[in-house]
N, CA, C and O atoms as CSV, one atom per row, in Angstrom:
chain,resi,resn,atom,element,x,y,z
A,1,UNK,N,N,127.622,122.844,125.184
A,1,UNK,CA,C,128.044,123.447,123.927
A,1,UNK,C,C,127.257,122.869,122.762
A,1,UNK,O,O,127.244,121.654,122.564
A,2,UNK,N,N,126.596,123.736,121.982
A,2,UNK,CA,C,125.778,123.255,120.902
A,2,UNK,C,C,126.628,122.499,119.853
A,2,UNK,O,O,127.771,122.857,119.566
A,3,UNK,N,N,126.029,121.466,119.313
A,3,UNK,CA,C,126.747,120.661,118.263
A,3,UNK,C,C,126.691,121.445,116.980
A,3,UNK,O,O,125.736,122.176,116.718
A,4,UNK,N,N,127.731,121.285,116.177
A,4,UNK,CA,C,127.788,121.983,114.924
A,4,UNK,C,C,127.761,120.942,113.746
A,4,UNK,O,O,128.405,119.893,113.790
A,5,UNK,N,N,126.983,121.305,112.713
A,5,UNK,CA,C,126.875,120.464,111.570
A,5,UNK,C,C,128.259,120.249,110.921
A,5,UNK,O,O,128.901,121.216,110.512
A,6,UNK,N,N,128.711,119.010,110.827
A,6,UNK,CA,C,130.071,118.700,110.371
A,6,UNK,C,C,130.294,119.112,108.940
A,6,UNK,O,O,131.432,119.403,108.571
A,7,UNK,N,N,129.268,119.153,108.113
A,7,UNK,CA,C,129.419,119.479,106.730
A,7,UNK,C,C,129.055,120.932,106.412
A,7,UNK,O,O,128.793,121.273,105.259
A,8,UNK,N,N,129.041,121.770,107.425
A,8,UNK,CA,C,128.643,123.179,107.258
A,8,UNK,C,C,129.483,123.876,106.196
A,8,UNK,O,O,128.944,124.622,105.379
A,9,UNK,N,N,130.787,123.646,106.194
A,9,UNK,CA,C,131.632,124.325,105.180
A,9,UNK,C,C,131.343,123.824,103.801
A,9,UNK,O,O,131.384,124.591,102.838
A,10,UNK,N,N,131.047,122.536,103.681
A,10,UNK,CA,C,130.675,121.949,102.379
A,10,UNK,C,C,129.402,122.541,101.906
A,10,UNK,O,O,129.263,122.846,100.721
A,11,UNK,N,N,128.465,122.715,102.787
A,11,UNK,CA,C,127.185,123.387,102.461
A,11,UNK,C,C,127.399,124.816,101.957
A,11,UNK,O,O,126.787,125.243,100.977
A,12,UNK,N,N,128.258,125.525,102.632
A,12,UNK,CA,C,128.571,126.909,102.219
A,12,UNK,C,C,129.225,126.969,100.856
A,12,UNK,O,O,128.914,127.840,100.043
A,13,UNK,N,N,130.138,126.034,100.609
A,13,UNK,CA,C,130.823,125.980,99.303
A,13,UNK,C,C,129.825,125.602,98.229
A,13,UNK,O,O,129.844,126.192,97.149
A,14,UNK,N,N,128.948,124.633,98.488
A,14,UNK,CA,C,127.936,124.251,97.523
A,14,UNK,C,C,127.003,125.417,97.211
A,14,UNK,O,O,126.591,125.583,96.063
A,15,UNK,N,N,126.662,126.226,98.211
A,15,UNK,CA,C,125.810,127.378,98.027
A,15,UNK,C,C,126.522,128.410,97.160
A,15,UNK,O,O,125.904,129.014,96.283
A,16,UNK,N,N,127.795,128.613,97.394
A,16,UNK,CA,C,128.588,129.583,96.596
A,16,UNK,C,C,128.664,129.094,95.153
A,16,UNK,O,O,128.525,129.888,94.223
A,17,UNK,N,N,128.879,127.818,94.963
A,17,UNK,CA,C,128.942,127.291,93.592
A,17,UNK,C,C,127.585,127.396,92.871
A,17,UNK,O,O,127.525,127.628,91.664
A,18,UNK,N,N,126.522,127.222,93.630
A,18,UNK,CA,C,125.210,127.393,93.044
A,18,UNK,C,C,124.931,128.798,92.590
A,18,UNK,O,O,124.404,129.047,91.505
A,19,UNK,N,N,125.315,129.734,93.487
A,19,UNK,CA,C,125.170,131.163,93.159
A,19,UNK,C,C,126.008,131.550,91.958
A,19,UNK,O,O,125.552,132.308,91.102
A,20,UNK,N,N,127.231,131.037,91.883
A,20,UNK,CA,C,128.092,131.322,90.792
A,20,UNK,C,C,127.558,130.733,89.479
A,20,UNK,O,O,127.666,131.361,88.426
A,21,UNK,N,N,127.000,129.564,89.544
A,21,UNK,CA,C,126.419,128.934,88.333
A,21,UNK,C,C,125.202,129.725,87.922
A,21,UNK,O,O,124.967,129.856,86.720
A,22,UNK,N,N,124.413,130.261,88.829
A,22,UNK,CA,C,123.223,131.062,88.526
A,22,UNK,C,C,123.673,132.383,87.811
A,22,UNK,O,O,123.066,132.803,86.825
A,23,UNK,N,N,124.720,132.995,88.327
A,23,UNK,CA,C,125.211,134.211,87.727
A,23,UNK,C,C,125.728,133.958,86.314
A,23,UNK,O,O,125.502,134.745,85.396
A,24,UNK,N,N,126.442,132.811,86.168
A,24,UNK,CA,C,126.933,132.468,84.819
A,24,UNK,C,C,125.799,132.163,83.879
A,24,UNK,O,O,125.843,132.544,82.709
A,25,UNK,N,N,124.785,131.483,84.367
A,25,UNK,CA,C,123.614,131.203,83.504
A,25,UNK,C,C,122.924,132.501,83.080
A,25,UNK,O,O,122.476,132.619,81.939
A,26,UNK,N,N,122.840,133.446,83.962
A,26,UNK,CA,C,122.289,134.752,83.609
A,26,UNK,C,C,123.033,135.439,82.529
A,26,UNK,O,O,122.437,135.998,81.608
A,27,UNK,N,N,124.371,135.407,82.626
A,27,UNK,CA,C,125.224,135.988,81.618
A,27,UNK,C,C,125.058,135.273,80.249
A,27,UNK,O,O,124.988,135.908,79.196
A,28,UNK,N,N,124.998,133.937,80.318
A,28,UNK,CA,C,124.797,133.162,79.089
A,28,UNK,C,C,123.434,133.464,78.454
A,28,UNK,O,O,123.330,133.580,77.232
A,29,UNK,N,N,122.426,133.587,79.256
A,29,UNK,CA,C,121.085,133.955,78.707
A,29,UNK,C,C,121.094,135.318,78.119
A,29,UNK,O,O,120.475,135.537,77.077
A,30,UNK,N,N,121.768,136.254,78.737
A,30,UNK,CA,C,121.851,137.618,78.166
A,30,UNK,C,C,122.592,137.615,76.831
A,30,UNK,O,O,122.185,138.297,75.891
A,31,UNK,N,N,123.680,136.847,76.747
A,31,UNK,CA,C,124.382,136.716,75.477
A,31,UNK,C,C,123.511,136.094,74.407
A,31,UNK,O,O,123.481,136.572,73.273
A,32,UNK,N,N,122.799,135.028,74.758
A,32,UNK,CA,C,121.888,134.402,73.803
A,32,UNK,C,C,120.869,135.395,73.308
A,32,UNK,O,O,120.620,135.493,72.106
A,33,UNK,N,N,120.285,136.121,74.212
A,33,UNK,CA,C,119.247,137.108,73.821
A,33,UNK,C,C,119.846,138.174,72.873
A,33,UNK,O,O,119.198,138.573,71.905
A,34,UNK,N,N,121.069,138.628,73.151
A,34,UNK,CA,C,121.717,139.616,72.285
A,34,UNK,C,C,121.974,139.031,70.911
A,34,UNK,O,O,121.741,139.715,69.915
A,35,UNK,N,N,122.434,137.819,70.815
A,35,UNK,CA,C,122.713,137.200,69.540
A,35,UNK,C,C,121.405,136.962,68.759
A,35,UNK,O,O,121.366,137.127,67.540
A,36,UNK,N,N,120.335,136.573,69.480
A,36,UNK,CA,C,119.089,136.379,68.800
A,36,UNK,C,C,118.490,137.672,68.241
A,36,UNK,O,O,117.872,137.692,67.177
A,37,UNK,N,N,118.704,138.770,69.016
A,37,UNK,CA,C,118.235,140.096,68.545
A,37,UNK,C,C,119.011,140.501,67.305
A,37,UNK,O,O,118.428,141.052,66.371
A,38,UNK,N,N,120.337,140.236,67.271
A,38,UNK,CA,C,121.108,140.566,66.111
A,38,UNK,C,C,120.622,139.743,64.886
A,38,UNK,O,O,120.560,140.260,63.770
A,39,UNK,N,N,120.294,138.507,65.110
A,39,UNK,CA,C,119.813,137.683,63.971
A,39,UNK,C,C,118.460,138.217,63.492
A,39,UNK,O,O,118.221,138.272,62.286
A,40,UNK,N,N,117.599,138.600,64.380
A,40,UNK,CA,C,116.309,139.157,64.007
A,40,UNK,C,C,116.505,140.484,63.205
A,40,UNK,O,O,115.793,140.767,62.241
A,41,UNK,N,N,117.475,141.248,63.644
A,41,UNK,CA,C,117.766,142.484,62.923
A,41,UNK,C,C,118.258,142.192,61.517
A,41,UNK,O,O,117.884,142.889,60.574
A,42,UNK,N,N,119.085,141.177,61.363
A,42,UNK,CA,C,119.505,140.774,59.995
A,42,UNK,C,C,118.342,140.306,59.136
A,42,UNK,O,O,118.266,140.606,57.945
A,43,UNK,N,N,117.441,139.567,59.762
A,43,UNK,CA,C,116.238,139.130,58.989
A,43,UNK,C,C,115.415,140.350,58.543
A,43,UNK,O,O,114.888,140.403,57.432
A,44,UNK,N,N,115.331,141.306,59.441
A,44,UNK,CA,C,114.548,142.535,59.105
A,44,UNK,C,C,115.297,143.311,57.979
A,44,UNK,O,O,114.650,143.823,57.065
A,45,UNK,N,N,116.612,143.400,58.035
A,45,UNK,CA,C,117.344,144.031,56.939
A,45,UNK,C,C,117.083,143.321,55.624
A,45,UNK,O,O,116.839,143.954,54.596
A,46,UNK,N,N,117.136,142.007,55.670
A,46,UNK,CA,C,116.875,141.196,54.465
A,46,UNK,C,C,115.473,141.524,53.872
A,46,UNK,O,O,115.318,141.779,52.678
A,47,UNK,N,N,114.499,141.503,54.749
A,47,UNK,CA,C,113.156,141.776,54.305
A,47,UNK,C,C,113.024,143.200,53.713
A,47,UNK,O,O,112.346,143.403,52.706
A,48,UNK,N,N,113.673,144.157,54.348
A,48,UNK,CA,C,113.649,145.520,53.819
A,48,UNK,C,C,114.329,145.618,52.457
A,48,UNK,O,O,113.822,146.295,51.562
A,49,UNK,N,N,115.474,144.946,52.288
A,49,UNK,CA,C,116.192,145.030,51.036
A,49,UNK,C,C,115.448,144.262,49.925
A,49,UNK,O,O,115.498,144.637,48.753
A,50,UNK,N,N,114.751,143.166,50.326
A,50,UNK,CA,C,113.940,142.411,49.309
A,50,UNK,C,C,112.816,143.300,48.827
A,50,UNK,O,O,112.468,143.291,47.647
A,51,UNK,N,N,112.248,144.068,49.740
A,51,UNK,CA,C,111.172,144.986,49.368
A,51,UNK,C,C,111.739,146.101,48.458
A,51,UNK,O,O,111.115,146.490,47.471
A,52,UNK,N,N,112.916,146.593,48.812
A,52,UNK,CA,C,113.532,147.617,47.952
A,52,UNK,C,C,113.795,147.109,46.533
A,52,UNK,O,O,113.597,147.813,45.542
A,53,UNK,N,N,114.258,145.834,46.481
A,53,UNK,CA,C,114.575,145.204,45.179
A,53,UNK,C,C,113.284,145.072,44.395
A,53,UNK,O,O,113.280,145.359,43.198
A,54,UNK,N,N,112.203,144.658,45.004
A,54,UNK,CA,C,110.935,144.530,44.314
A,54,UNK,C,C,110.482,145.909,43.752
A,54,UNK,O,O,110.060,146.027,42.601
A,55,UNK,N,N,110.589,146.907,44.593
A,55,UNK,CA,C,110.202,148.254,44.117
A,55,UNK,C,C,111.121,148.743,42.954
A,55,UNK,O,O,110.664,149.323,41.969
A,56,UNK,N,N,112.411,148.480,43.125
A,56,UNK,CA,C,113.337,148.934,42.071
A,56,UNK,C,C,113.055,148.227,40.776
A,56,UNK,O,O,113.100,148.853,39.717
A,57,UNK,N,N,112.759,146.915,40.819
A,57,UNK,CA,C,112.487,146.159,39.615
A,57,UNK,C,C,111.245,146.667,38.957
A,57,UNK,O,O,111.225,146.786,37.732
A,58,UNK,N,N,110.155,146.989,39.729
A,58,UNK,CA,C,108.937,147.469,39.120
A,58,UNK,C,C,109.125,148.840,38.583
A,58,UNK,O,O,108.441,149.221,37.633
A,59,UNK,N,N,110.033,149.617,39.149
A,59,UNK,CA,C,110.282,150.998,38.641
A,59,UNK,C,C,111.302,151.024,37.583
A,59,UNK,O,O,111.496,152.063,36.953
A,60,UNK,N,N,111.956,149.968,37.348
A,60,UNK,CA,C,113.010,149.870,36.360
A,60,UNK,C,C,114.385,150.132,36.970
A,60,UNK,O,O,114.607,151.158,37.613
A,61,UNK,N,N,115.291,149.200,36.760
A,61,UNK,CA,C,116.613,149.315,37.303
A,61,UNK,C,C,117.644,148.784,36.281
A,61,UNK,O,O,117.387,147.818,35.562
A,62,UNK,N,N,118.795,149.435,36.243
A,62,UNK,CA,C,119.824,149.008,35.338
A,62,UNK,C,C,120.526,147.744,35.821
A,62,UNK,O,O,120.326,147.328,36.962
A,63,UNK,N,N,121.337,147.137,34.982
A,63,UNK,CA,C,122.012,145.853,35.361
A,63,UNK,C,C,122.979,146.060,36.486
A,63,UNK,O,O,123.041,145.189,37.353
A,64,UNK,N,N,123.722,147.096,36.560
A,64,UNK,CA,C,124.727,147.315,37.588
A,64,UNK,C,C,124.038,147.441,38.984
A,64,UNK,O,O,124.515,146.901,39.983
A,65,UNK,N,N,122.916,148.166,39.001
A,65,UNK,CA,C,122.238,148.357,40.290
A,65,UNK,C,C,121.615,146.974,40.708
A,65,UNK,O,O,121.574,146.638,41.892
A,66,UNK,N,N,121.160,146.229,39.747
A,66,UNK,CA,C,120.580,144.875,40.075
A,66,UNK,C,C,121.667,143.956,40.589
A,66,UNK,O,O,121.447,143.188,41.526
A,67,UNK,N,N,122.836,144.029,39.983
A,67,UNK,CA,C,123.945,143.161,40.414
A,67,UNK,C,C,124.354,143.587,41.809
A,67,UNK,O,O,124.645,142.729,42.642
A,68,UNK,N,N,124.388,144.921,42.105
A,68,UNK,CA,C,124.743,145.397,43.475
A,68,UNK,C,C,123.742,144.885,44.472
A,68,UNK,O,O,124.121,144.438,45.555
A,69,UNK,N,N,122.465,144.937,44.132
A,69,UNK,CA,C,121.404,144.419,45.040
A,69,UNK,C,C,121.675,142.894,45.359
A,69,UNK,O,O,121.656,142.476,46.517
A,70,UNK,N,N,121.917,142.118,44.312
A,70,UNK,CA,C,122.122,140.701,44.459
A,70,UNK,C,C,123.446,140.403,45.286
A,70,UNK,O,O,123.481,139.503,46.124
A,71,UNK,N,N,124.498,141.193,45.003
A,71,UNK,CA,C,125.733,141.010,45.757
A,71,UNK,C,C,125.478,141.302,47.258
A,71,UNK,O,O,125.894,140.553,48.142
A,72,UNK,N,N,124.778,142.425,47.494
A,72,UNK,CA,C,124.517,142.776,48.873
A,72,UNK,C,C,123.626,141.670,49.549
A,72,UNK,O,O,123.887,141.276,50.686
A,73,UNK,N,N,122.609,141.200,48.850
A,73,UNK,CA,C,121.750,140.153,49.370
A,73,UNK,C,C,122.532,138.846,49.681
A,73,UNK,O,O,122.265,138.161,50.668
A,74,UNK,N,N,123.498,138.538,48.806
A,74,UNK,CA,C,124.376,137.354,49.085
A,74,UNK,C,C,125.187,137.529,50.388
A,74,UNK,O,O,125.305,136.618,51.208
A,75,UNK,N,N,125.731,138.731,50.530
A,75,UNK,CA,C,126.491,139.045,51.722
A,75,UNK,C,C,125.598,139.036,52.997
A,75,UNK,O,O,126.006,138.601,54.074
A,76,UNK,N,N,124.387,139.531,52.810
A,76,UNK,CA,C,123.454,139.536,53.927
A,76,UNK,C,C,123.062,138.102,54.297
A,76,UNK,O,O,122.919,137.784,55.477
A,77,UNK,N,N,122.888,137.240,53.293
A,77,UNK,CA,C,122.588,135.835,53.577
A,77,UNK,C,C,123.736,135.149,54.316
A,77,UNK,O,O,123.500,134.365,55.235
A,78,UNK,N,N,124.976,135.439,53.918
A,78,UNK,CA,C,126.114,134.915,54.615
A,78,UNK,C,C,126.151,135.376,56.060
A,78,UNK,O,O,126.428,134.607,56.980
A,79,UNK,N,N,125.864,136.656,56.223
A,79,UNK,CA,C,125.842,137.187,57.632
A,79,UNK,C,C,124.733,136.529,58.469
A,79,UNK,O,O,124.907,136.301,59.666
A,80,UNK,N,N,123.598,136.229,57.832
A,80,UNK,CA,C,122.506,135.550,58.546
A,80,UNK,C,C,122.962,134.160,58.920
A,80,UNK,O,O,122.741,133.737,60.055
A,81,UNK,N,N,123.581,133.440,58.029
A,81,UNK,CA,C,124.049,132.110,58.331
A,81,UNK,C,C,125.080,132.091,59.421
A,81,UNK,O,O,125.047,131.225,60.295
A,82,UNK,N,N,125.999,133.035,59.385
A,82,UNK,CA,C,127.025,133.137,60.440
A,82,UNK,C,C,126.363,133.480,61.759
A,82,UNK,O,O,126.693,132.887,62.786
A,83,UNK,N,N,125.427,134.436,61.752
A,83,UNK,CA,C,124.778,134.800,63.018
A,83,UNK,C,C,123.936,133.658,63.534
A,83,UNK,O,O,123.852,133.463,64.747
A,84,UNK,N,N,123.306,132.893,62.651
A,84,UNK,CA,C,122.519,131.750,63.080
A,84,UNK,C,C,123.428,130.732,63.807
A,84,UNK,O,O,123.057,130.167,64.836
A,85,UNK,N,N,124.616,130.524,63.239
A,85,UNK,CA,C,125.578,129.611,63.909
A,85,UNK,C,C,125.962,130.131,65.277
A,85,UNK,O,O,126.112,129.342,66.210
A,86,UNK,N,N,126.125,131.435,65.426
A,86,UNK,CA,C,126.441,132.031,66.704
A,86,UNK,C,C,125.294,131.841,67.666
A,86,UNK,O,O,125.523,131.561,68.843
A,87,UNK,N,N,124.089,131.982,67.212
A,87,UNK,CA,C,122.912,131.764,68.064
A,87,UNK,C,C,122.853,130.329,68.509
A,87,UNK,O,O,122.645,130.067,69.693
A,88,UNK,N,N,123.027,129.397,67.614
A,88,UNK,CA,C,123.019,127.950,67.940
A,88,UNK,C,C,124.050,127.681,68.976
A,88,UNK,O,O,123.764,126.974,69.942
A,89,UNK,N,N,125.260,128.214,68.831
A,89,UNK,CA,C,126.369,128.032,69.802
A,89,UNK,C,C,125.980,128.655,71.180
A,89,UNK,O,O,126.167,128.023,72.220
A,90,UNK,N,N,125.460,129.849,71.169
A,90,UNK,CA,C,125.037,130.526,72.408
A,90,UNK,C,C,123.940,129.737,73.087
A,90,UNK,O,O,123.931,129.610,74.311
A,91,UNK,N,N,123.016,129.205,72.306
A,91,UNK,CA,C,121.901,128.424,72.887
A,91,UNK,C,C,122.456,127.131,73.552
A,91,UNK,O,O,122.001,126.725,74.622
A,92,UNK,N,N,123.445,126.504,72.886
A,92,UNK,CA,C,124.029,125.276,73.450
A,92,UNK,C,C,124.769,125.627,74.767
A,92,UNK,O,O,124.675,124.882,75.743
A,93,UNK,N,N,125.481,126.728,74.790
A,93,UNK,CA,C,126.173,127.156,76.044
A,93,UNK,C,C,125.194,127.496,77.134
A,93,UNK,O,O,125.433,127.202,78.306
A,94,UNK,N,N,124.054,128.135,76.749
A,94,UNK,CA,C,123.055,128.470,77.777
A,94,UNK,C,C,122.396,127.216,78.312
A,94,UNK,O,O,122.151,127.116,79.514
A,95,UNK,N,N,122.097,126.233,77.424
A,95,UNK,CA,C,121.556,124.992,77.879
A,95,UNK,C,C,122.499,124.243,78.817
A,95,UNK,O,O,122.088,123.663,79.822
A,96,UNK,N,N,123.776,124.280,78.449
A,96,UNK,CA,C,124.812,123.645,79.278
A,96,UNK,C,C,124.871,124.360,80.675
A,96,UNK,O,O,124.934,123.714,81.721
A,97,UNK,N,N,124.850,125.626,80.633
A,97,UNK,CA,C,124.819,126.445,81.886
A,97,UNK,C,C,123.644,126.111,82.737
A,97,UNK,O,O,123.759,126.029,83.960
A,98,UNK,N,N,122.463,125.907,82.090
A,98,UNK,CA,C,121.243,125.541,82.867
A,98,UNK,C,C,121.367,124.168,83.520
A,98,UNK,O,O,120.944,123.958,84.657
A,99,UNK,N,N,121.954,123.250,82.778
A,99,UNK,CA,C,122.169,121.891,83.388
A,99,UNK,C,C,123.181,121.984,84.507
A,99,UNK,O,O,123.018,121.318,85.529
A,100,UNK,N,N,124.223,122.785,84.352
A,100,UNK,CA,C,125.184,122.915,85.433
A,100,UNK,C,C,124.537,123.528,86.670
A,100,UNK,O,O,124.753,123.067,87.790
A,101,UNK,N,N,123.754,124.555,86.458
A,101,UNK,CA,C,123.047,125.230,87.590
A,101,UNK,C,C,122.125,124.255,88.296
A,101,UNK,O,O,122.076,124.232,89.525
A,102,UNK,N,N,121.376,123.431,87.524
A,102,UNK,CA,C,120.501,122.467,88.113
A,102,UNK,C,C,121.282,121.455,88.974
A,102,UNK,O,O,120.869,121.105,90.079
A,103,UNK,N,N,122.408,121.006,88.436
A,103,UNK,CA,C,123.239,120.097,89.140
A,103,UNK,C,C,123.766,120.685,90.472
A,103,UNK,O,O,123.714,120.046,91.523
A,104,UNK,N,N,124.261,121.900,90.378
A,104,UNK,CA,C,124.787,122.577,91.592
A,104,UNK,C,C,123.684,122.799,92.574
A,104,UNK,O,O,123.889,122.627,93.775
A,105,UNK,N,N,122.494,123.183,92.101
A,105,UNK,CA,C,121.337,123.436,92.984
A,105,UNK,C,C,120.925,122.169,93.705
A,105,UNK,O,O,120.650,122.180,94.904
A,106,UNK,N,N,120.887,121.074,92.956
A,106,UNK,CA,C,120.473,119.777,93.577
A,106,UNK,C,C,121.502,119.427,94.710
A,106,UNK,O,O,121.118,119.045,95.816
A,107,UNK,N,N,122.754,119.566,94.404
A,107,UNK,CA,C,123.805,119.260,95.410
A,107,UNK,C,C,123.648,120.145,96.639
A,107,UNK,O,O,123.710,119.669,97.772
A,108,UNK,N,N,123.448,121.409,96.408
A,108,UNK,CA,C,123.287,122.366,97.533
A,108,UNK,C,C,122.054,122.034,98.337
A,108,UNK,O,O,122.070,122.077,99.567
A,109,UNK,N,N,120.988,121.702,97.640
A,109,UNK,CA,C,119.755,121.341,98.371
A,109,UNK,C,C,119.934,120.055,99.201
A,109,UNK,O,O,119.361,119.927,100.283
A,110,UNK,N,N,120.728,119.113,98.688
A,110,UNK,CA,C,120.966,117.879,99.445
A,110,UNK,C,C,121.710,118.175,100.720
A,110,UNK,O,O,121.362,117.636,101.770
A,111,UNK,N,N,122.739,119.030,100.664
A,111,UNK,CA,C,123.464,119.356,101.867
A,111,UNK,C,C,122.578,120.193,102.785
A,111,UNK,O,O,122.657,120.048,104.005
A,112,UNK,N,N,121.767,121.034,102.248
A,112,UNK,CA,C,120.847,121.834,103.067
A,112,UNK,C,C,119.871,120.912,103.812
A,112,UNK,O,O,119.598,121.113,104.996
A,113,UNK,N,N,119.350,119.898,103.105
A,113,UNK,CA,C,118.467,118.945,103.758
A,113,UNK,C,C,119.167,118.230,104.866
A,113,UNK,O,O,118.602,118.071,105.948
A,114,UNK,N,N,120.417,117.778,104.632
A,114,UNK,CA,C,121.182,117.152,105.710
A,114,UNK,C,C,121.385,118.071,106.893
A,114,UNK,O,O,121.332,117.631,108.041
A,115,UNK,N,N,121.615,119.329,106.625
A,115,UNK,CA,C,121.826,120.303,107.685
A,115,UNK,C,C,120.500,120.448,108.488
A,115,UNK,O,O,120.517,120.472,109.719
A,116,UNK,N,N,119.396,120.540,107.795
A,116,UNK,CA,C,118.095,120.679,108.481
A,116,UNK,C,C,117.805,119.440,109.302
A,116,UNK,O,O,117.297,119.547,110.418
A,117,UNK,N,N,118.110,118.290,108.785
A,117,UNK,CA,C,117.879,117.065,109.565
A,117,UNK,C,C,118.774,117.040,110.791
A,117,UNK,O,O,118.343,116.652,111.876
A,118,UNK,N,N,119.989,117.444,110.619
A,118,UNK,CA,C,120.941,117.526,111.758
A,118,UNK,C,C,120.382,118.457,112.852
A,118,UNK,O,O,120.351,118.123,114.037
A,119,UNK,N,N,119.950,119.628,112.397
A,119,UNK,CA,C,119.408,120.593,113.342
A,119,UNK,C,C,118.199,120.031,114.072
A,119,UNK,O,O,118.068,120.193,115.286
A,120,UNK,N,N,117.317,119.372,113.335
A,120,UNK,CA,C,116.151,118.785,113.933
A,120,UNK,C,C,116.511,117.723,114.926
A,120,UNK,O,O,115.901,117.646,115.992
A,121,UNK,N,N,117.511,116.877,114.601
A,121,UNK,CA,C,117.959,115.823,115.541
A,121,UNK,C,C,118.537,116.473,116.781
A,121,UNK,O,O,118.268,116.010,117.890
A,122,UNK,N,N,119.305,117.511,116.639
A,122,UNK,CA,C,119.916,118.171,117.798
A,122,UNK,C,C,118.829,118.759,118.674
A,122,UNK,O,O,118.871,118.632,119.898
A,123,UNK,N,N,117.843,119.411,118.040
A,123,UNK,CA,C,116.736,119.989,118.830
A,123,UNK,C,C,115.953,118.914,119.577
A,123,UNK,O,O,115.567,119.099,120.731
A,124,UNK,N,N,115.731,117.814,118.920
A,124,UNK,CA,C,115.004,116.718,119.592
A,124,UNK,C,C,115.826,116.166,120.760
A,124,UNK,O,O,115.281,115.885,121.827
A,125,UNK,N,N,117.091,116.017,120.565
A,125,UNK,CA,C,117.951,115.531,121.675
A,125,UNK,C,C,117.982,116.539,122.850
A,125,UNK,O,O,117.974,116.152,124.018
A,126,UNK,N,N,118.017,117.849,122.499
A,126,UNK,CA,C,118.001,118.867,123.547
A,126,UNK,C,C,116.653,118.867,124.273
A,126,UNK,O,O,116.614,119.052,125.490
A,127,UNK,N,N,115.546,118.661,123.547
A,127,UNK,CA,C,114.251,118.608,124.165
A,127,UNK,C,C,114.145,117.416,125.093
A,127,UNK,O,O,113.618,117.532,126.199
A,128,UNK,N,N,114.643,116.272,124.652
A,128,UNK,CA,C,114.626,115.105,125.521
A,128,UNK,C,C,115.413,115.295,126.737
A,128,UNK,O,O,114.982,114.909,127.823
A,129,UNK,N,N,116.616,115.906,126.602
A,129,UNK,CA,C,117.468,116.180,127.766
A,129,UNK,C,C,116.751,117.158,128.732
A,129,UNK,O,O,116.762,116.963,129.947
A,130,UNK,N,N,116.152,118.174,128.180
A,130,UNK,CA,C,115.402,119.147,128.997
A,130,UNK,C,C,114.257,118.498,129.742
A,130,UNK,O,O,114.015,118.768,130.918
A,131,UNK,N,N,113.559,117.634,129.025
A,131,UNK,CA,C,112.452,116.869,129.639
A,131,UNK,C,C,112.951,115.974,130.773
A,131,UNK,O,O,112.313,115.871,131.821
A,132,UNK,N,N,114.112,115.320,130.549
A,132,UNK,CA,C,114.654,114.431,131.598
A,132,UNK,C,C,115.052,115.252,132.843
A,132,UNK,O,O,114.813,114.850,133.982
A,133,UNK,N,N,115.672,116.419,132.576
A,133,UNK,CA,C,116.076,117.275,133.685
A,133,UNK,C,C,114.845,117.718,134.491
A,133,UNK,O,O,114.865,117.718,135.722
A,134,UNK,N,N,113.780,118.092,133.780
A,134,UNK,CA,C,112.542,118.533,134.475
A,134,UNK,C,C,111.914,117.357,135.218
A,134,UNK,O,O,111.424,117.511,136.337
A,135,UNK,N,N,111.932,116.153,134.572
A,135,UNK,CA,C,111.365,115.009,135.257
A,135,UNK,C,C,112.147,114.670,136.518
A,135,UNK,O,O,111.560,114.375,137.558
A,136,UNK,N,N,113.455,114.713,136.425
A,136,UNK,CA,C,114.330,114.458,137.648
A,136,UNK,C,C,114.082,115.473,138.683
A,136,UNK,O,O,114.011,115.135,139.865
A,137,UNK,N,N,113.941,116.732,138.301
A,137,UNK,CA,C,113.687,117.824,139.274
A,137,UNK,C,C,112.329,117.571,139.936
A,137,UNK,O,O,112.187,117.642,141.157
A,138,UNK,N,N,111.350,117.277,139.101
A,138,UNK,CA,C,109.971,117.010,139.655
A,138,UNK,C,C,110.003,115.814,140.550
A,138,UNK,O,O,109.367,115.809,141.604
A,139,UNK,N,N,110.740,114.785,140.152
A,139,UNK,CA,C,110.851,113.580,141.020
A,139,UNK,C,C,111.514,113.886,142.323
A,139,UNK,O,O,111.059,113.375,143.346
A,140,UNK,N,N,112.543,114.670,142.369
A,140,UNK,CA,C,113.197,115.016,143.617
A,140,UNK,C,C,112.299,115.854,144.465
A,140,UNK,O,O,112.241,115.703,145.685
A,141,UNK,N,N,111.578,116.764,143.791
A,141,UNK,CA,C,110.685,117.623,144.585
A,141,UNK,C,C,109.598,116.786,145.242
A,141,UNK,O,O,109.249,117.024,146.398
A,142,UNK,N,N,109.052,115.798,144.513
A,142,UNK,CA,C,108.013,114.922,145.018
A,142,UNK,C,C,108.600,114.076,146.142
A,142,UNK,O,O,107.945,113.910,147.171
A,143,UNK,N,N,109.787,113.543,145.992
A,143,UNK,CA,C,110.418,112.723,147.005
A,143,UNK,C,C,110.726,113.564,148.233
A,143,UNK,O,O,110.610,113.074,149.356
A,144,UNK,N,N,111.102,114.779,148.048
A,144,UNK,CA,C,111.389,115.699,149.189
A,144,UNK,C,C,110.137,115.962,149.998
A,144,UNK,O,O,110.203,116.028,151.225
A,145,UNK,N,N,108.984,116.114,149.336
A,145,UNK,CA,C,107.746,116.398,150.059
A,145,UNK,C,C,107.294,115.143,150.820
A,145,UNK,O,O,106.829,115.234,151.956
A,146,UNK,N,N,107.435,113.993,150.194
A,146,UNK,CA,C,106.999,112.799,150.872
A,146,UNK,C,C,107.873,112.406,152.068
A,146,UNK,O,O,107.363,111.799,153.009
A,147,UNK,N,N,109.145,112.722,152.063
A,147,UNK,CA,C,109.973,112.421,153.232
A,147,UNK,C,C,109.800,113.512,154.246
A,147,UNK,O,O,110.067,113.258,155.420
A,148,UNK,N,N,109.382,114.688,153.904
A,148,UNK,CA,C,109.137,115.747,154.883
A,148,UNK,C,C,107.857,115.461,155.648
A,148,UNK,O,O,107.764,115.914,156.788
A,149,UNK,N,N,106.893,114.773,155.146
A,149,UNK,CA,C,105.647,114.420,155.777
A,149,UNK,C,C,105.811,113.284,156.801
A,149,UNK,O,O,104.995,113.159,157.714
A,150,UNK,N,N,106.773,112.525,156.669
A,150,UNK,CA,C,106.917,111.394,157.563
A,150,UNK,C,C,107.312,111.783,158.945
A,150,UNK,O,O,107.470,110.920,159.809
């Protein structure tokens, strides 16, 4: 009966945890990318409105319109600051997820290495046993021929 790796179930669980951490990391990276895209969009809106303000000022603008531009720009700056905080938080979570995945992967690889070593040891033992059986068989065959000649 072939020997079974005693920690096989632990290896399977470690592999499952590694796959789960990888999936979680993928989701965290997608969230980070989405938040970064939103921040870039806000930067683009700000640049567009700054350009509109420059054009309006050169073309002449009344005080109420200028105040509206400034109010909107203040709100846009607040939105940029808030989105930047969201990006920083998402980046922190993605970095944490990456560290967790690395940790799970190292653990899984360690159990996999143990499993491979176990399999190698079992194969070597089986090869030695097979060689011994063949040597015994060859020895008996040789002994049988020498007693038959006498």
